[in-house]
C-alpha positions as CSV (number, residue, x, y, z in Angstrom):
1,M,0.0,0.0,0.0
2,C,1.1,3.6,-0.4
3,C,0.5,7.1,1.0
4,G,0.3,5.9,4.6
5,C,-2.9,4.0,3.9
6,P,-3.5,0.9,6.1
7,R,-3.5,-2.6,4.8
8,T,-7.0,-3.3,6.2
9,P,-10.1,-1.2,5.9
10,P,-10.1,1.5,8.6
11,S,-12.4,1.9,11.5
12,L,-15.2,4.3,10.8
13,S,-14.4,6.1,14.0
14,S,-11.1,7.6,12.9
15,A,-9.6,9.6,10.1
16,V,-7.2,7.3,8.4
17,C,-5.9,8.0,4.9
18,H,-3.6,10.9,4.3
19,S,-1.3,11.7,1.5
20,D,2.3,12.7,2.2
21,D,1.5,16.4,2.5
22,D,-1.4,15.6,5.0
23,R,-4.2,16.4,2.6
24,L,-7.2,14.6,4.0
25,L,-8.5,12.1,1.6
26,Y,-11.5,10.9,3.5
27,R,-12.9,11.0,7.0
28,T,-15.8,9.7,8.9
29,G,-18.8,11.6,10.4
30,N,-17.6,10.6,13.9
31,D,-14.5,12.7,13.4
32,S,-16.3,15.8,12.2
33,D,-17.1,18.6,14.6
34,N,-20.5,19.3,13.3
35,G,-22.3,16.5,15.1
36,T,-23.8,14.9,12.1
37,G,-23.5,11.4,13.5
38,N,-24.4,8.2,11.9
39,A,-25.8,9.7,8.7
40,V,-22.5,11.2,7.7
41,T,-20.7,8.1,8.9
42,E,-22.8,6.2,6.5
43,T,-21.9,8.5,3.7
44,S,-18.2,8.3,4.5
45,A,-18.5,4.6,4.6
46,S,-19.8,4.7,1.0
47,I,-16.8,6.8,0.0
48,L,-14.4,4.5,1.8
49,H,-15.9,1.5,0.0
50,F,-15.7,3.4,-3.4
51,C,-12.1,4.3,-2.9
52,E,-11.0,0.9,-1.8
53,E,-12.9,-0.9,-4.4
54,L,-11.7,1.2,-7.3
55,I,-8.1,1.8,-6.3
56,P,-7.0,0.1,-3.1
57,C,-5.5,3.1,-1.5
58,A,-3.2,3.7,-4.5
59,C,-2.3,7.0,-5.9
60,A,-3.2,9.0,-2.8
61,R,-2.6,12.4,-4.3
62,A,-5.0,11.5,-7.1
63,L,-7.9,10.3,-5.0
64,P,-10.9,12.6,-4.5
65,K,-10.9,14.6,-1.3
66,V,-13.9,14.7,1.0
67,V,-14.8,18.0,2.4
68,E,-17.4,18.2,5.1
69,L,-18.8,21.7,5.1
70,G,-19.7,23.5,8.2
71,D,-17.1,26.1,9.1
72,D,-15.1,28.8,7.5
73,T,-11.8,26.9,7.7
74,R,-13.2,24.0,5.6
75,R,-14.6,26.5,3.2
76,A,-11.2,28.0,2.7
77,A,-9.7,24.6,2.2
78,C,-12.3,23.9,-0.4
79,A,-11.6,27.1,-2.3
80,E,-7.8,26.7,-2.2
81,S,-7.3,23.0,-2.8
82,P,-6.0,22.1,-6.3
83,W,-7.5,18.6,-6.1
84,P,-10.9,17.5,-7.3
85,M,-13.2,16.8,-4.4
86,I,-16.1,14.7,-3.3
87,V,-18.3,17.2,-1.5
88,V,-20.4,16.1,1.5
89,V,-23.1,18.7,2.2
90,T,-25.1,18.9,5.4
91,R,-28.2,20.9,6.3
92,D,-28.3,23.4,9.2
93,D,-30.2,20.8,11.2
94,H,-27.2,18.5,10.8
95,S,-29.0,15.9,8.8
96,S,-27.3,14.3,5.9
97,Y,-28.1,12.4,2.8
98,R,-26.5,9.2,1.7
99,S,-24.6,9.7,-1.5
100,D,-25.5,8.6,-4.9
101,M,-22.1,7.4,-6.3
102,T,-23.2,7.8,-9.9
103,T,-24.2,11.5,-9.8
104,T,-22.4,13.6,-12.4
105,A,-20.9,17.0,-11.7
106,A,-23.5,18.7,-13.9
107,A,-26.2,17.4,-11.5
108,V,-24.7,18.8,-8.4
109,A,-26.6,21.9,-7.1
110,A,-26.6,21.0,-3.4
111,A,-26.6,23.7,-0.7
112,T,-27.3,24.1,3.0
113,T,-30.7,25.4,3.9
114,G,-30.7,29.1,4.8
115,A,-26.9,29.5,4.6
116,A,-24.1,30.0,2.3
117,A,-23.2,26.8,0.4
118,W,-21.0,25.3,-2.2
119,Q,-21.3,23.3,-5.4
120,V,-19.0,21.4,-7.7
121,T,-19.2,23.2,-11.0
122,T,-19.4,21.6,-14.3
123,W,-16.0,21.6,-16.1
124,S,-15.3,20.7,-19.6
125,S,-12.8,18.3,-21.2
126,G,-9.3,19.1,-20.2
127,S,-9.7,20.3,-16.6
128,P,-8.5,17.9,-13.9
129,A,-9.9,20.1,-11.1
130,A,-13.4,20.9,-9.9
131,V,-14.1,24.4,-8.5
132,C,-15.9,25.1,-5.2
133,K,-17.8,28.3,-5.1
134,M,-20.2,29.9,-2.7
135,R,-23.8,30.5,-3.4
136,S,-26.2,32.9,-1.7
137,S,-28.9,30.5,-0.6
138,A,-30.7,27.4,-1.7
139,T,-32.3,24.2,-0.5
140,V,-30.8,20.8,-0.6
141,T,-32.7,19.0,-3.3
142,T,-30.6,16.1,-4.3
143,T,-27.4,14.2,-3.7
144,V,-24.7,14.9,-1.1
145,T,-21.8,13.2,-2.8
146,T,-20.6,13.4,-6.4
147,V,-18.3,11.1,-8.2
148,A,-18.4,12.7,-11.6
149,V,-17.8,11.2,-15.0
150,R,-15.3,14.0,-15.4
151,L,-13.4,12.8,-12.4
152,T,-11.9,10.2,-14.6
153,A,-8.8,12.4,-14.4
154,V,-8.4,12.0,-10.6
155,L,-8.5,8.2,-10.4
156,L,-5.2,7.8,-12.1
157,L,-4.2,11.4,-12.2
158,L,-4.6,12.2,-15.9
159,M,-7.0,10.5,-18.3
160,A,-8.4,11.1,-21.8
161,S,-10.3,14.1,-20.6
162,A,-7.3,15.7,-18.9
163,R,-4.5,17.7,-20.4
164,P,-1.1,16.1,-19.4
165,A,0.8,18.0,-16.8
166,I,4.2,18.9,-18.2
167,A,7.3,18.7,-16.1
168,L,9.8,19.7,-18.7
169,G,10.2,23.5,-18.9
170,Q,10.9,25.8,-21.7
171,L,13.8,27.7,-23.1
172,Q,13.6,30.8,-21.1
173,G,12.2,30.5,-17.6
174,Q,9.0,29.2,-16.2
175,Y,5.6,29.8,-17.7
176,N,3.8,32.1,-15.2
177,G,0.5,32.7,-17.1
178,P,-2.0,34.0,-17.5
179,Y,-3.1,31.5,-20.1
180,P,-4.1,33.0,-23.5
181,D,-7.6,32.5,-24.7
182,I,-8.2,29.2,-26.4
183,C,-8.4,30.0,-30.1
184,P,-10.2,33.3,-30.1
185,S,-10.2,33.6,-33.9
186,Y,-13.6,34.3,-35.5
187,I,-12.3,32.8,-38.8
188,Y,-10.1,29.8,-37.9
189,C,-12.0,28.5,-35.0
190,H,-15.6,29.7,-34.9
191,G,-17.9,32.3,-36.5
192,E,-20.4,32.4,-39.3
193,L,-17.9,32.5,-42.1
194,L,-16.2,29.3,-41.0
195,D,-19.6,27.7,-40.4
196,D,-20.9,28.6,-43.8
197,I,-17.8,27.5,-45.7
198,Q,-17.5,24.1,-44.0
199,M,-21.3,23.4,-44.1
200,Q,-21.3,24.2,-47.8
201,Q,-18.3,21.8,-48.2
202,L,-16.5,24.3,-50.3
203,Y,-13.4,22.1,-50.2
204,A,-13.1,18.3,-50.2
205,D,-10.8,18.5,-47.2
206,S,-12.0,20.5,-44.1
207,K,-8.4,21.5,-43.4
208,T,-8.0,23.4,-46.7
209,F,-9.8,26.6,-45.6
210,V,-8.5,26.8,-42.1
211,D,-4.9,26.5,-43.3
212,K,-5.1,29.6,-45.5
213,K,-3.6,33.0,-44.8
214,L,-5.7,36.1,-44.4
215,R,-5.0,38.9,-47.0
216,R,-6.6,41.5,-44.7
217,S,-7.2,41.7,-41.0
218,E,-9.7,39.4,-39.4
219,A,-12.0,42.2,-38.4
220,E,-12.1,43.5,-42.0
221,I,-12.9,40.1,-43.5
222,V,-15.6,39.3,-40.9
223,K,-17.2,42.7,-41.5
224,S,-17.1,42.2,-45.3
225,Y,-18.7,38.8,-45.0
226,R,-21.5,40.1,-42.8
227,E,-22.2,42.8,-45.4
228,L,-22.2,40.2,-48.1
229,K,-24.8,38.2,-46.3
230,L,-26.9,41.3,-45.6
231,R,-27.0,42.0,-49.3
232,N,-28.2,38.4,-49.7
233,N,-31.1,38.9,-47.2
234,G,-29.1,37.1,-44.5
235,Q,-28.8,33.9,-46.5
236,V,-25.6,31.9,-47.1
237,P,-24.1,32.9,-50.5
238,T,-23.9,30.4,-53.3
239,R,-20.8,28.2,-53.7
240,A,-19.6,30.4,-56.5
241,V,-20.0,33.6,-54.5
242,L,-18.3,32.0,-51.5
243,T,-15.4,30.7,-53.6
244,K,-14.9,34.2,-55.0
245,F,-15.0,35.7,-51.5
246,V,-12.3,33.3,-50.3
247,E,-10.1,34.0,-53.3
248,E,-10.3,37.7,-52.6
249,N,-9.6,37.5,-48.9
250,F,-7.4,34.5,-48.4
251,S,-4.3,32.9,-50.0
252,D,-2.5,29.6,-49.6
253,D,-0.1,29.6,-46.7
254,P,2.5,27.0,-47.2
255,L,5.4,26.5,-44.8
256,V,8.9,27.2,-45.9
257,E,10.7,24.2,-47.3
258,W,14.0,23.5,-45.5
259,V,16.9,21.1,-45.5
260,P,18.2,20.2,-42.1
261,P,21.8,21.3,-41.8
262,D,22.8,18.0,-40.2
263,F,21.2,15.8,-42.9
264,V,23.6,13.1,-44.2
265,E,23.2,11.1,-47.4
266,I,24.2,7.8,-45.9
267,P,23.0,7.6,-42.3
268,T,24.5,5.3,-39.7
269,V,21.3,3.2,-39.4
270,S,21.8,2.0,-42.9
271,T,24.9,0.1,-41.8
272,Y,22.7,-2.2,-39.7
273,V,20.9,-3.4,-42.9
274,Q,22.4,-6.4,-44.6
275,D,19.8,-7.1,-47.3
276,Q,20.7,-5.0,-50.4
277,N,17.1,-4.3,-51.4
278,Y,16.3,-3.1,-47.9
279,K,19.5,-1.0,-47.8
280,N,18.5,0.8,-51.0
281,W,15.1,1.4,-49.6
282,I,16.4,2.8,-46.3
283,L,18.6,5.2,-48.3
284,Q,15.5,6.3,-50.2
285,L,13.5,6.7,-47.0
286,N,16.3,8.9,-45.7
287,Q,15.8,11.2,-48.7
288,I,12.1,11.7,-47.7
289,W,13.3,13.7,-44.6
290,K,14.1,16.5,-47.0
291,R,10.6,16.4,-48.5
292,L,9.0,16.5,-45.0
293,A,11.3,19.2,-43.5
294,R,9.7,22.6,-43.0
295,K,10.2,26.0,-41.2
296,V,7.5,28.5,-40.3
297,D,7.6,31.7,-42.3
298,E,8.8,34.8,-40.4
299,D,5.6,36.5,-41.4
300,V,3.8,34.3,-38.9
301,K,5.9,35.9,-36.2
302,V,5.3,39.4,-37.5
303,N,1.6,39.0,-38.3
304,P,0.3,36.1,-36.2
305,D,-3.3,37.1,-36.5
306,R,-3.2,36.4,-40.3
307,H,-2.3,32.8,-40.0
308,S,-3.6,29.7,-38.4
309,S,0.0,28.5,-38.1
310,I,1.7,29.0,-34.7
311,Y,5.2,30.4,-35.0
312,L,8.0,28.0,-34.1
313,P,11.7,29.0,-33.8
314,N,13.2,25.8,-35.3
315,G,12.8,23.6,-38.3
316,F,10.8,20.4,-38.0
317,F,9.3,17.5,-39.9
318,I,5.7,17.4,-40.9
319,A,3.8,14.1,-40.9
320,G,2.9,14.3,-44.6
321,G,-0.1,14.6,-46.8
322,R,-2.7,17.0,-45.4
323,F,-0.8,17.3,-42.1
324,T,1.4,20.2,-42.9
325,E,2.3,21.3,-39.3
326,L,4.2,20.0,-36.3
327,Y,2.2,17.3,-34.5
328,Y,2.7,16.3,-30.9
329,W,2.8,12.5,-30.5
330,D,3.8,11.9,-34.2
331,S,7.0,13.7,-33.4
332,Y,8.1,11.2,-30.8
333,W,8.7,8.6,-33.5
334,I,9.9,11.2,-36.0
335,I,12.5,12.4,-33.5
336,R,13.8,8.9,-32.8
337,G,14.0,8.2,-36.5
338,A,15.9,11.5,-37.1
339,I,18.4,10.6,-34.4
340,L,19.0,7.2,-36.0
341,C,19.7,9.1,-39.2
342,D,22.3,11.2,-37.4
343,M,20.2,14.4,-37.2
344,K,20.6,14.9,-33.5
345,D,20.7,18.7,-33.7
346,T,17.5,18.7,-35.7
347,A,15.9,16.4,-33.1
348,R,16.9,18.8,-30.4
349,G,15.4,21.7,-32.3
350,I,12.1,19.9,-32.6
351,I,12.0,19.3,-28.8
352,Q,12.8,23.0,-28.3
353,N,9.8,23.8,-30.5
354,F,7.6,21.9,-28.1
355,L,9.2,23.6,-25.1
356,Y,8.5,26.9,-26.8
357,L,4.8,25.9,-27.0
358,V,4.8,25.1,-23.3
359,H,6.4,28.5,-22.6
360,R,3.7,30.2,-24.7
361,F,0.6,28.2,-23.9
362,G,1.4,26.3,-20.7
363,Y,1.0,22.9,-22.5
364,V,1.7,21.2,-25.8
365,P,-1.2,21.5,-28.2
366,N,-2.3,18.7,-30.6
367,G,-0.5,20.5,-33.4
368,S,1.0,23.9,-34.3
369,R,-2.2,25.5,-35.6
370,I,-4.4,27.7,-33.4
371,Y,-7.4,25.5,-34.0
372,Y,-5.5,22.8,-32.2
373,L,-5.3,24.8,-29.0
374,M,-8.4,23.2,-27.8
375,R,-6.7,19.9,-27.1
376,S,-3.4,18.1,-26.7
377,Q,-2.3,14.5,-27.4
378,P,-0.6,11.7,-25.5
379,P,2.0,13.3,-23.3
380,L,5.3,12.2,-24.9
381,L,7.4,15.3,-24.5
382,I,9.3,13.8,-21.6
383,Q,9.9,10.7,-23.6
384,M,11.3,12.8,-26.5
385,A,13.8,14.3,-24.1
386,A,14.7,10.9,-22.8
387,S,15.3,9.6,-26.3
388,Y,17.5,12.6,-27.1
389,Y,19.5,12.1,-23.9
390,T,19.9,8.4,-24.5
391,Y,21.7,9.0,-27.8
392,T,23.6,12.2,-27.0
393,D,24.3,12.2,-23.2
394,D,23.5,15.9,-23.4
395,L,22.8,16.5,-19.7
396,D,23.2,20.3,-20.1
397,F,20.1,20.3,-22.3
398,I,18.1,18.5,-19.7
399,K,19.4,20.7,-16.9
400,K,18.6,23.8,-18.9
401,N,15.0,22.8,-19.7
402,I,13.8,20.8,-16.8
403,Q,11.8,22.8,-14.2
404,D,10.5,22.3,-10.7
405,K,7.0,23.2,-11.5
406,T,4.3,21.2,-13.3
407,L,1.9,23.0,-15.6
408,A,-1.7,22.0,-16.4
409,M,-3.7,22.9,-19.4
410,P,-6.4,25.5,-18.7
411,Y,-10.0,24.5,-19.5
412,S,-12.8,26.1,-21.3
413,S,-15.7,27.5,-19.3
414,E,-18.0,27.2,-22.3
415,D,-21.4,25.8,-21.4
416,D,-21.7,22.1,-21.9
417,K,-24.4,22.2,-24.5
418,N,-22.0,20.8,-27.0
419,E,-21.4,17.7,-25.0
420,L,-20.8,15.5,-28.0
421,Y,-18.1,17.9,-29.3
422,S,-16.4,17.8,-25.9
423,R,-16.3,14.0,-26.0
424,L,-15.0,14.0,-29.5
425,K,-12.2,16.4,-28.6
426,A,-11.3,14.1,-25.6
427,A,-11.2,11.1,-28.0
428,A,-8.9,13.1,-30.3
429,E,-6.6,13.8,-27.4
430,T,-5.9,10.1,-27.0
431,G,-4.5,10.1,-30.5
432,W,-7.2,7.6,-31.6
433,D,-9.5,9.7,-33.6
434,F,-11.7,7.8,-33.9
435,S,-12.3,4.3,-32.6
436,S,-14.8,1.9,-31.1
437,K,-12.4,2.0,-28.1
438,H,-14.2,5.2,-27.1
439,Y,-17.7,3.9,-27.6
440,N,-20.0,3.6,-24.7
441,N,-23.3,2.0,-25.7
442,F,-24.8,0.8,-22.4
443,G,-21.3,-0.5,-21.5
444,Q,-20.6,-2.0,-24.9
445,N,-18.1,-0.8,-27.5
446,T,-20.7,-0.6,-30.2
447,G,-22.6,2.1,-32.0
448,D,-21.2,5.1,-33.8
449,L,-19.5,8.4,-33.2
450,S,-22.5,9.7,-31.1
451,N,-21.6,6.9,-28.6
452,T,-18.1,8.3,-28.1
453,D,-17.5,8.7,-24.4
454,P,-13.8,8.7,-23.5
455,Q,-14.3,10.6,-20.3
456,N,-16.0,7.6,-18.8
457,F,-12.9,5.3,-19.3
458,I,-9.5,4.9,-17.7
459,Y,-7.1,4.2,-20.5
460,V,-4.2,1.8,-20.3
461,E,-1.8,3.6,-22.7
462,L,-2.2,7.1,-21.3
463,N,-1.5,6.0,-17.7
464,S,1.4,3.8,-18.9
465,I,3.0,6.8,-20.6
466,L,2.4,9.0,-17.5
467,Q,4.0,6.3,-15.3
468,A,7.0,6.1,-17.6
469,N,7.2,9.9,-17.6
470,A,7.5,9.9,-13.8
471,V,10.3,7.4,-14.0
472,V,12.2,9.4,-16.6
473,L,11.8,12.6,-14.5
474,A,13.0,10.8,-11.4
475,Q,16.1,9.6,-13.3
476,F,16.8,13.1,-14.7
477,F,16.7,14.6,-11.3
478,K,18.9,11.9,-9.9
479,L,21.5,12.7,-12.6
480,L,21.2,16.4,-11.7
481,G,21.8,15.6,-8.0
482,N,18.4,16.6,-6.8
483,Q,17.5,13.8,-4.4
484,A,14.3,15.4,-3.2
485,K,12.9,15.7,-6.7
486,F,14.2,12.2,-7.5
487,K,12.3,10.8,-4.6
488,Y,9.2,12.8,-5.5
489,Y,8.9,11.6,-9.0
490,D,10.0,8.1,-8.2
491,D,7.2,7.9,-5.7
492,I,4.7,9.1,-8.3
493,G,6.0,6.5,-10.7
494,Q,5.5,3.8,-8.1
495,R,2.0,5.0,-7.3
496,F,1.1,4.9,-11.0
497,Q,2.4,1.4,-11.2
498,I,0.3,0.3,-8.2
499,G,-2.8,1.9,-9.7
500,I,-2.1,0.3,-13.2
501,N,-1.6,-3.1,-11.6
502,A,-4.6,-2.8,-9.3
503,L,-7.1,-1.4,-11.7
504,L,-6.0,-2.1,-15.2
505,W,-4.4,-5.6,-15.1
506,N,-7.0,-8.3,-15.8
507,E,-5.8,-11.6,-14.6
508,E,-8.6,-13.5,-16.4
509,E,-7.7,-12.0,-19.8
510,G,-4.0,-11.9,-19.1
511,I,-3.5,-8.4,-20.3
512,W,-4.1,-4.8,-19.2
513,L,-7.6,-3.4,-20.1
514,D,-9.3,-0.1,-20.1
515,Y,-11.6,0.5,-17.2
516,D,-15.3,1.6,-17.3
517,L,-16.1,4.0,-14.5
518,T,-19.9,3.4,-14.8
519,T,-20.0,-0.3,-14.8
520,K,-16.8,-0.6,-12.7
521,L,-15.6,-3.3,-15.0
522,S,-12.7,-3.9,-17.3
523,R,-13.5,-3.4,-20.9
524,K,-12.7,-6.9,-22.3
525,Y,-12.0,-5.9,-25.9
526,F,-8.9,-6.4,-28.0
527,Y,-7.0,-3.2,-28.6
528,T,-3.3,-2.8,-29.3
529,S,-3.1,-0.2,-26.6
530,N,-3.6,-3.1,-24.1
531,F,0.1,-3.9,-24.6
532,A,1.3,-0.4,-23.7
533,P,2.6,-1.3,-20.2
534,L,5.0,-3.8,-21.9
535,W,6.2,-0.9,-24.1
536,T,6.6,1.6,-21.3
537,G,7.9,-0.9,-18.7
538,S,5.0,-0.2,-16.4
539,Y,5.2,-3.5,-14.5
540,E,7.4,-5.2,-12.0
541,R,10.5,-6.4,-13.7
542,K,10.6,-9.7,-11.8
543,L,7.3,-10.6,-13.5
544,R,8.4,-9.8,-17.1
545,T,8.5,-13.4,-18.1
546,Y,5.0,-14.0,-16.8
547,Y,3.7,-10.9,-18.6
548,G,5.4,-12.0,-21.8
549,K,3.8,-15.4,-21.6
550,R,0.4,-14.0,-21.0
551,A,0.8,-11.5,-23.8
552,L,1.5,-14.3,-26.3
553,D,-1.5,-16.2,-25.1
554,Y,-3.6,-13.1,-25.6
555,L,-2.3,-12.6,-29.2
556,I,-3.1,-16.3,-30.0
557,V,-6.6,-16.2,-28.5
558,N,-7.4,-13.0,-30.5
559,G,-6.2,-14.4,-33.8
560,V,-3.2,-12.2,-34.3
561,I,-0.6,-15.0,-34.3
562,N,-0.6,-18.7,-34.7
563,Q,0.3,-21.3,-32.1
564,D,3.9,-21.4,-33.4
565,G,4.3,-17.6,-33.0
566,T,4.1,-16.7,-36.7
567,P,1.8,-13.9,-37.8
568,K,-1.8,-14.8,-38.7
569,L,-2.3,-11.4,-40.2
570,I,0.0,-9.0,-42.1
571,C,0.2,-6.7,-39.1
572,V,-1.4,-6.3,-35.6
573,P,-4.8,-4.6,-36.2
574,T,-5.8,-1.8,-34.0
575,S,-8.8,-3.8,-32.8
576,N,-10.8,-6.8,-33.9
577,I,-13.9,-4.6,-34.6
578,N,-14.7,-3.2,-38.0
579,S,-16.5,-0.1,-37.0
580,S,-15.5,1.9,-40.2
581,Q,-13.4,4.2,-38.0
582,Q,-9.8,4.5,-38.9
583,W,-8.5,3.4,-35.5
584,D,-10.1,0.0,-35.7
585,Y,-9.9,-3.2,-37.7
586,P,-8.4,-3.9,-40.2
587,N,-6.1,-0.9,-39.9
588,C,-2.6,-1.1,-38.5
589,W,-0.8,2.0,-37.2
590,S,2.9,2.4,-36.8
591,P,3.0,3.6,-33.2
592,L,0.8,0.7,-32.2
593,Q,3.0,-1.8,-34.0
594,A,5.9,-0.3,-32.0
595,M,4.0,-0.7,-28.7
596,V,3.3,-4.4,-29.4
597,I,6.6,-5.4,-31.1
598,Q,9.0,-3.4,-28.8
599,G,6.9,-4.3,-25.8
600,L,7.3,-8.0,-26.4
601,D,11.0,-7.6,-27.1
602,R,11.5,-5.7,-23.8
603,T,10.2,-8.6,-21.7
604,N,13.5,-10.4,-22.5
605,Y,11.3,-13.6,-22.6
606,K,12.7,-15.5,-25.6
607,P,9.4,-16.8,-27.1
608,A,8.0,-13.2,-26.9
609,Q,11.2,-11.8,-28.5
610,T,10.8,-14.4,-31.3
611,V,7.2,-13.3,-31.9
612,A,8.4,-9.6,-31.8
613,I,10.9,-10.4,-34.6
614,N,8.2,-12.2,-36.7
615,L,5.8,-9.3,-36.3
616,A,8.6,-6.8,-37.2
617,K,9.6,-8.7,-40.3
618,S,6.0,-8.8,-41.5
619,W,5.5,-5.1,-40.8
620,I,8.7,-4.2,-42.6
621,N,7.6,-6.3,-45.6
622,T,4.2,-4.6,-46.0
623,N,5.9,-1.2,-45.7
624,Y,8.5,-2.2,-48.3
625,V,5.9,-3.7,-50.7
626,G,3.7,-0.6,-50.4
627,Y,6.7,1.6,-51.2
628,I,7.9,-0.4,-54.2
629,T,4.4,-0.5,-55.7
630,S,3.3,3.1,-54.9
631,G,6.5,5.0,-54.4
632,T,5.3,6.2,-51.0
633,M,4.9,5.4,-47.3
634,F,1.5,5.3,-45.8
635,E,0.0,6.7,-42.6
636,K,-1.6,3.3,-41.9
637,Y,-1.7,-0.1,-43.5
638,S,-4.2,-2.9,-43.9
639,A,-3.9,-6.1,-41.9
640,L,-5.5,-8.0,-44.8
641,E,-3.5,-7.2,-47.9
642,V,0.3,-6.7,-48.2
643,G,1.4,-3.2,-49.1
644,T,-1.9,-1.5,-49.1
645,T,-3.0,1.5,-47.1
646,G,-5.6,1.4,-44.4
647,G,-9.0,3.2,-44.8
648,G,-11.9,4.6,-42.8
649,G,-12.1,7.8,-41.0
650,E,-13.0,11.3,-42.1
651,Y,-10.2,11.9,-44.7
652,T,-8.5,10.0,-47.5
653,P,-5.4,7.9,-46.8
654,Q,-2.3,10.0,-46.4
655,T,1.2,9.5,-47.5
656,G,4.6,10.6,-46.3
657,F,4.8,9.6,-43.6
658,G,6.7,10.8,-40.6
659,W,6.1,8.3,-37.8
660,T,5.9,5.3,-40.3
661,N,9.4,6.1,-41.5
662,G,10.7,6.7,-38.0
663,I,9.6,3.3,-36.8
664,V,11.0,1.6,-39.8
665,F,14.4,3.1,-38.9
666,E,14.0,1.9,-35.3
667,L,13.2,-1.7,-36.4
668,F,16.1,-1.8,-38.8
669,R,18.4,-0.5,-36.0
670,R,17.2,-3.4,-33.8
671,W,17.0,-6.3,-36.3
672,G,18.4,-5.1,-39.6
673,H,20.8,-8.0,-39.7
674,L,17.8,-10.4,-39.7
675,F,15.4,-8.8,-42.2
676,R,15.3,-10.2,-45.7
677,S,13.3,-8.9,-48.6
678,T,11.1,-11.4,-50.5
């Protein structure tokens, strides 16, 4: 157990569970000074049961805090605490109401009779904290305890609906706020012009318009468009008129092509490749770096309000296709590939770009466009820095950019009338946009996009990454001689691991599974993200053989490999459900192949490593065949036909492709001496 929690359930007559900084996690009515007696004891017992059932005293700093209202001191604590809270409200007559554990934050409007009272406000996707605020007067009409759907974030610190806290700093000092508005543009993010153009489907790709540059100021264009509509009796202009208006007021806004100064024609990684066909291919893939390399035009820095692009100080690699900006989690694999191709300075510059974004916005957005400021992606910045350090030993870079303060993404206070959009944004933040993984149709992963409900789930891969981030930060601080910070982050890493093992590992299935907060059950569905703890090392090392064995059994049962360990499919599909979404069957995505293949390899269990090699060979082959037949690398591949792109989703298949290339370089670095072209 952790956090000073007892090994057995506590007596209801004493306050028992405290975090290291003595924040009260829960207490019983008998310990309160308001004389509420058995009724509150009953409520506290429910909270105790909930906490112990969900996470057996793991992750103390992340558990909801119980606040029993009744005096000014507690009200002050409520207002100042950064932690989400379970709020127990009592009436003036000291009666209490047993909690309804399924009540959502939006339903909470409880208050004490004839006195000032508090409520947990509704907060939108991205905020890991509730807000307590005083109300003038009201009458208790409903629940006394809330365990909100949006409290997904607190159960294992940060979930799909929460922006990742960043512990790496930025180039010049700490970010001290205030946070800028989230995409205030009335052209790129909201407003009638954007609505009309997108609803008229003026362009085949919804990104085309929002990636354009303004020829005049935003105010002038918005005014001109309103006047245009007034002349048309308030009606949306025809497509021809709209097209002309866009041509007169907007222009294409391409990034500046750029060749990394440390680019080399024959990278070191090619020396690990023995097969001549593959070696020639690797050298051609190396040339693609120059096609994907970009810098942001200086005009974006001078006239930021005329671009959707966000200024970045250094060059970077775009993903490819329609994705002509810097992307967050794509860049992890792009950076690793660039390093293997000897572009360490370029890799450092990309990381500095992300630190620049942290300095400016307080977090890393999904991508370097202002319309991405409403969400982030899986928190891999710390892992980028770790990869860079592994290959360079550049401790000065780590020392310069690490900071002692974590930063959290601000959240929108917009009314929750657009609940579906909020849920879709949260799904996009996981990187899986979109997938049956996020569907919640009465507890099942069926339905369509309207069933997307990621805020109701605790995801395996996100918590695994956060656990690994804590481990990396601990090691960085150890290298820097900061023992206190080492212990702090090492403790966080251990707490995450306890939580992952306690809540997400499913012994029956023999794999880690996402957790449903409503049903309080594991989601027993095959997704490649279930293997993420193997990839991040979020398990006890002494059990690596056991986990390796169970993972192989899981792959066999789900039809991914044969009994002899050979692939049954061309690659590991994202899921075994064909939902028509792109992050589902039969599509295979490079980062997910890496999670499975490298995860199996890192168990050091020989049969698992053999399967990893077999899967890697098959993945390399389908990438190679696709390149030979089409002359390009794909964003995703099909598990059913060698060398073909995957499908589904809201846009046509893309080519390029940054993270695909990066992972190919990684696999050749590991097993290039074994791979043979067919």
